[in-house]
C-alpha positions in Angstrom: 48.4 167.3 165.4 47.6 171.0 165.7 45.2 172.6 163.1 44.7 176.4 162.6 42.4 178.1 160.3 42.8 181.7 159.1 39.9 183.0 157.3 40.1 185.9 154.8 37.5 187.4 152.3 38.3 185.0 149.5 39.1 181.7 151.2 40.4 179.8 154.2 44.0 179.0 154.9 44.6 175.7 157.0 47.9 175.3 158.8 48.8 171.6 160.3 51.4 171.1 162.8 52.5 167.8 163.4 53.6 167.0 167.2 55.4 163.8 166.1 58.3 163.6 168.8 58.4 167.5 168.7 59.3 167.9 172.4 62.0 165.0 171.9 63.5 167.2 169.1 63.5 170.5 171.0 65.1 168.9 174.0 67.7 167.1 172.0 68.7 170.1 169.9 69.1 172.2 173.2 71.3 169.5 174.9 73.3 169.4 171.8 73.6 173.2 171.7 74.7 173.4 175.2 77.4 170.7 174.6 78.6 172.4 171.3 78.9 175.7 173.1 80.9 174.2 175.9 83.1 172.6 173.6 83.7 175.6 171.3 84.3 177.8 174.5 86.7 175.2 175.9 88.3 174.0 172.8 89.0 177.4 171.2 90.5 179.0 174.4 93.0 175.9 174.7 94.0 175.9 171.2 94.2 179.6 170.5 95.8 180.7 174.0 96.9 177.4 176.0 98.9 179.3 178.7 96.0 181.7 179.2 93.7 178.7 179.5 96.1 176.8 181.8 96.4 179.9 184.2 92.7 181.0 184.1 90.3 178.5 183.0 87.1 178.5 183.5 87.3 182.2 183.8 85.5 184.6 186.2 88.4 184.4 188.6 88.5 180.8 189.1 91.8 178.6 188.1 90.8 175.0 187.8 93.5 173.7 185.5 96.8 175.4 187.0 96.2 173.7 190.4 96.4 170.3 188.9 100.0 170.1 187.7 102.5 171.9 185.7 102.0 173.6 182.4 102.3 171.3 179.2 101.6 173.1 175.8 101.1 170.0 174.2 98.7 168.5 176.5 96.6 171.7 176.6 96.5 171.9 172.8 95.4 168.3 172.7 92.7 168.8 175.3 91.4 172.1 173.2 91.4 169.8 170.0 89.3 167.1 171.2 86.8 169.8 172.7 86.8 171.3 169.4 86.0 167.9 167.9 83.2 167.2 170.2 81.8 170.5 169.5 82.1 170.0 165.7 80.1 166.5 165.7 77.4 168.3 168.0 77.2 171.3 165.7 76.7 168.7 162.7 74.0 167.0 164.5 72.3 170.3 165.0 73.0 171.3 161.4 71.7 168.3 159.8 69.1 167.7 162.3 70.0 164.0 162.4 69.3 161.8 165.3 71.8 159.3 164.3 74.6 162.0 164.5 73.2 163.2 167.6 73.5 159.9 169.2 77.0 159.6 168.0 77.7 163.1 169.5 76.1 162.0 172.9 78.1 158.9 173.0 81.2 160.8 172.3 80.5 163.2 175.2 79.8 160.3 177.2 83.0 158.3 176.4 84.9 161.4 177.1 83.1 162.6 180.2 82.8 159.3 182.5 86.6 159.0 182.8 87.1 162.9 183.0 84.5 162.7 185.9 86.4 159.8 187.7 89.5 161.7 187.5 88.2 164.8 189.1 86.4 162.7 191.7 89.6 160.8 192.7 92.0 163.8 192.5 91.4 167.0 194.6 94.0 169.6 194.2 94.9 170.8 197.7 94.9 174.4 196.3 91.3 174.2 195.1 88.6 175.7 197.5 85.5 173.8 198.4 83.2 176.2 196.5 85.6 175.6 193.4 85.7 171.9 193.8 82.0 171.8 194.1 81.4 173.9 190.7 84.1 172.0 188.9 82.5 168.7 189.7 79.0 169.9 188.9 80.5 171.1 185.5 82.2 168.0 185.0 79.2 165.9 185.6 77.2 168.0 183.0 79.3 166.5 180.1 78.3 162.6 180.5 74.9 163.6 181.9 74.1 165.4 178.7 75.7 162.7 176.4 73.6 160.2 178.3 70.3 162.1 178.0 71.1 162.7 174.1 71.3 158.7 173.9 68.1 158.3 175.8 66.0 161.2 174.2 67.1 161.1 170.5 63.8 160.3 168.5 63.8 157.0 166.6 63.1 158.6 163.2 66.5 159.7 161.8 65.0 163.3 160.7 62.3 165.4 162.1 58.9 164.9 160.2 58.5 168.0 158.0 55.4 170.0 158.6 52.8 169.7 155.7 52.6 172.7 153.5 49.7 175.2 154.4 46.4 174.4 152.5 44.4 177.4 151.0 40.8 176.7 150.0 39.6 179.6 147.7 35.9 180.5 147.7 34.4 181.4 144.3 33.3 185.1 144.3 29.7 185.7 144.1 28.9 187.6 141.0 26.2 190.2 141.0 23.1 189.2 139.4 23.0 190.1 135.7 20.2 192.4 134.4 
């Protein structure tokens, strides 16, 4: 627990900050935010502009999807939908600050990420450069790694322990002596 004191002319304000699993909650919310952003970015792009996603994913001049087989509108849309679903559950865990929802989100990313990683380890498109392959494998590894980390880091308590309200002690004012 951290305690800070702030004095003023008429009293003392005492702030207390509990440190119960604070670092775990910060790490958990950070990992969930990273996964939510990845899911929303990938999912929205694949759902809204599936041909662009197929031709240009992940962007920045790299082309990881089109080198791996012919375009299939339905498949690209489904990929976008499940990325959005994982982003939604990750966002819900952040919004509600609930470690149970966070564990469910982490488990979802892990269940999705492991087969996805295995596929990419076993199938190397001939047109993919060594740099691009390395970058794609690292990005694919990130998903189940963060999912597993969420499962391991999530605090046991379901919600963060709220900080106690500040306490203010008022000192009586001195009255000048009566004459």
